[in-house]
N, C-alpha and C positions, 0 to 999 in steps of 0.2 A: 558754205565752205568750198564746195566744188567750183562755184563761180569765182571766188577769190583766187583759188589756186590756178584756175585757167587763165585769168587775166594776168597773174604774175608770170606764168609761163610765157605768155605772149610778149610781155615786156622784156623778159630775158632774151627771147629769140630776136626781137627787133633790135635790141641794143648790140647784138652780135651780127647784125646785117642779114638775118634770115627772114624769109617770108613764108607764109602759109601756102601750101600747094594742094590742099584737099580738105575733106570734111573732118571735123573733130571726132575723136573716138574715146571710148572708155574700156578698160580691161578689168576684169573682176577676178580676184584671187581669194580663196578661202584660206584662213590661217588655222594653225593647230588648235587654237582656243575657240574655234568656230565663229570667228569674226570675219568680216569681209573687207579686204583691202581693195580700194578703187584707184586705178591709175588712169588719169585723164591726160590726153595729149592731142597734138596736132601734127600732121605731116609737114615737114619743112623742106626748104630748098637746099639745105646742107646741114652738116653736123654742128653741134654747139658744145660749149664747155659747161659742166655742171655749175650751178649757182644756187646755194642754199638747198631748198627742197625741190628744185627743178633739175632733173637729170635727163641726159639723152637716153633713148631706148629705141627699140625696133620691134615690129610685130614678128612673131615666129614664122620661119619658113615652113612650108609643108602644106598638106591638104587641110581644107576646112569646109564643112557644110555651111551654106549661107542661105538666108532668106530675108525678105523685106517685110517689115511690119508697118502698116500705114494706119495712123490713128493715135488715140491717147496712149501715153506710155504705160498706163495701168494694165494694158492688154499685151504687153511685150512677152509675158510668160508663154503665150500660145506659140509665138515664133520660135522660142527656144525648144519647146516641146516638138514642134514640127521638124526642126533641124536634127534633134536627137533621134526622132523616129526614122528620118531618112538614113541616118548613119547606121542604125541597127538593121534596117531593112536591106541595105546595100552591102553588107559584109564588112563594115568598119566598126571601130570602137572609139569613143571619145578619148582624146589624148592630151588635153592641155586646158589652159585657162581661156574661157570665151571672151570675146570682145564685141563691141558694137560701134557702128559709125552713124552719126546724125546727119542725114542728107539734106535736111531743110532747116532754115533758121526760124526764129520766133515769129509768131503771127500767122503761120500756115495752119489751116483748119485741120488737116490730117497729116501731120508731119511724118516723114518716112524715117525709119530706123533700120539699118542693115545689120543683121545678126550673123556672127561667125562663131562656129563651134569646131575647134580643131579635131581631126580624127586621123586614125591610122588604120591600115588594112589588117584585118584578121588573117592569121596564117591559114585558116581553113576556107578562105574566100575563093580558092581556085581548085579545080579537080585534082591537080597534081599533088597538093599537100593536104587535101581534106582528110585522108586516112591518118596522116601523121598527127594532125591537130586533134582528131577525135581520140586518138590513143594517148596524146600528150596534152592534158588540159593546161599545163603551164604555158605552152606555146600559145594556146588560144586566148588566154586571159592576160597576157603581157600587154599592158597598155601604155607603159612609159619606158622608153629606151633611148636616151639622148644625153646631150651635155646639159648640165643644170643652167637655168637662168637665175643668177644669184639675186637674192633679195637686195634692195638698197642697203648700204652699210648702216644707215641710221636705223633701219629696222632689224638687221641681222645682229648688230652689236648688243642691243639690249636682250635679245633672245638668247644669245650665247652666254651673257652674264647671268640671266635667270637660270639657264641650264646648269651652269657651274654651281650656283647656290643650291639648286635642288640635288645635285650630285653629292655635295657635301652633307646634305641632310640625309640622303640615302646611306652614305658611308657611316654617319654617326649612328644610324639606327640598324646597322648591319644588314641592309637590304640589297647590297651588291655582293655578288659571289663570283668566284673563278673556278668552276668545276673543271675536272680533268678528263671527263669522259670522251671529249673530242680531240684531245691533245694528240698531235702527230698524224691526224687524219689527212690523207692526200686527196685533194679535190682537183679533178681534171675537167677542163672545159672544152667546148666544141671546137675551139680554135687550136687545140692540141697542147695548150699550156697547162701547167700544174702549179698549185700553191699548197702549202702545208700549214695546217692550223697550229699556231704556237701559243694561242691564248684564247680563252673564252670569257666573256663578261655577261652575267645574267642579272637582271634587275628583280625578277620575281619568277616563281615557278608556275604561276597561273596561266591557263590557256587564254590567248587573246580573243576578244569577242569578234573583232573584225580583222582577221590575220592577213598580213601581207609580208612577203619576203622582199627585202631590199638588198641589192648588190651594188656596191660602189667600187670604182676602179680609178687609179691615178698612177702616174709615173713621177718619181722624185727627180728634182733637178740636181745634177752633179753628184749623185750617190753611186759609188763603185766600191766593190770589195767590202772593207771594214765599215764603210759608210752605211751599208744595209744593216749590219749587226747593230751599229749604234742607233740607227733609227728604230729598229724593232724594240730595243731596250727602252728608248725614250718614249715610244708610243703609249706606254702605260700611263705617262703623265697626261696624255690627251683624253683620258677617260672623262674628265669634267666637260669635254666638248660635246658629248653625246648622251651619256647615261641619264642625264636629268631632263632630256627632251620628252615632252608628252608623247606617250605611245611606245617608247622604247621598251623592248622585252629582253633581247639578247643579241650578242654579236660574236661571230667567229672571226678572229684575226688571222689573216693568211700571209705567209711569207711572199716575197717578190717572186713572180713567175719567170719563165724563160725570157720574157721581153721586158723584165725589170718593172712590171706593173704590180702594185699592191691591190688587194681586194679586201673589202669588208663584207661579210655575209650575215645579214641582220634578220631577226624576227621583229616585226613591228606590229603594233595594234592600230590599224587604220592606214589607208593609202595616203590620205591628205596629210596627216602628221609626218609620214615618212618623207613625202616630197618637200614639205616645209623645212624639215631637218636638213636635207641635202642642199637646199637653196641657201640656208644660213651657213652650213659647214663649208661651202665653197670658199668663203673668205679665208678660213684657216688653211684649207688645202692649197689655195693659190699662193700662199707664202712660201711653200716648200716644194711645190710640184709644177710641172708644165701645165699651164691652164687648159690647153686644148686636150690634155689627156684625161681630164676629170669627166667621168661618165657615171651614169646610174641607170638602173632598171628596177622597176617595181612589179612584182607578181602578185596581184590582188587575190585574196581568198586562199592563199597558200600558207601552210604551216612549214616552217623551215625543216623540221625533222622529217616530214613527209617527202620533201624535195630531196633531202639527203638519202633517204631510204629508197626512193624511186630511181635514183641515179645509179644504184648498185648493179642493176640487172639490165638496164636499157641504155642504148647509146644511139643518139640521133644525130643526123647531119643537121646543119643550121645555116641560114644565110649569113654572109660575112658580118653584117651589122649586128647579128644576135649571138655570134659565136663566142664573144668574150664573156658573156654572162651565163650561157646555157651550160649547166652542169651535166656531164655525161657519165661520170664514174667517180666513185669515192672508195677509198681503201683505208680501213682503220689502222692505227699505228701498230697494231699487233700482227697485221697480215703481211 
């Protein structure tokens, strides 16, 4: 299967006048249903247009721990273990999908495979912010804060369709609720902006086994004045786009802030399902929002209500790239 897809990709590139400029690579992505998506590609001399299952892509920018494994591919796991060990020992955390490049062709006795594991700096990696990170575990454990890399549409569309079907099933069984306990809650973030909760959607009341808080932000295209009120009313119809995704627990819907950004503040069961959801949702958000404004952050190991409660009494400064999601104060509708 991989060999067929690789040859097909080469054919598409050659027909568009592109040439290979480096070693082939593969990127691995875990899906919400615990399967593995494998993306195989080659660096090219220029961009190409998508043709069938062949699509242009790029490796993510940023830091990555890398090492080279020489020998049979069955031993590649040791290289990944070494990269992750280096990451944790040097004050970083894994932050994305790993990939590997194949430096030698067939017939080499001990072929070399270069392994890359993306990583991001922990906030407690320097003396200046160590005290803050110890007191604020959310900062320490934030491992994803970026623009989503959308799933290929052929992958995202079926997942959104399955999500809608599951949502209809939840509605039929009265498993979706809209409690009012958080209605009117004002949520202020480290960048000084504030959103107000105007709706809450809950799929179940059970505590997640692998809790993660997900924050999603985007800015609408061409929405002013009454357009925001119309969008907030219409968003109820968007429930099928998220409530049926594996791992969804609850969502707080926030009004647009001072910069016209909308946020969703979610409780999710599992970091990987949360990220898969955002990468599929990107296609729906891209229809109505500025694509560059779509951002998300995942806080592993966190219960949403604990984050809300903790923000009542503590207010932290935050680097600019984290300020949009870091909750620093909440006020209930009755205060």
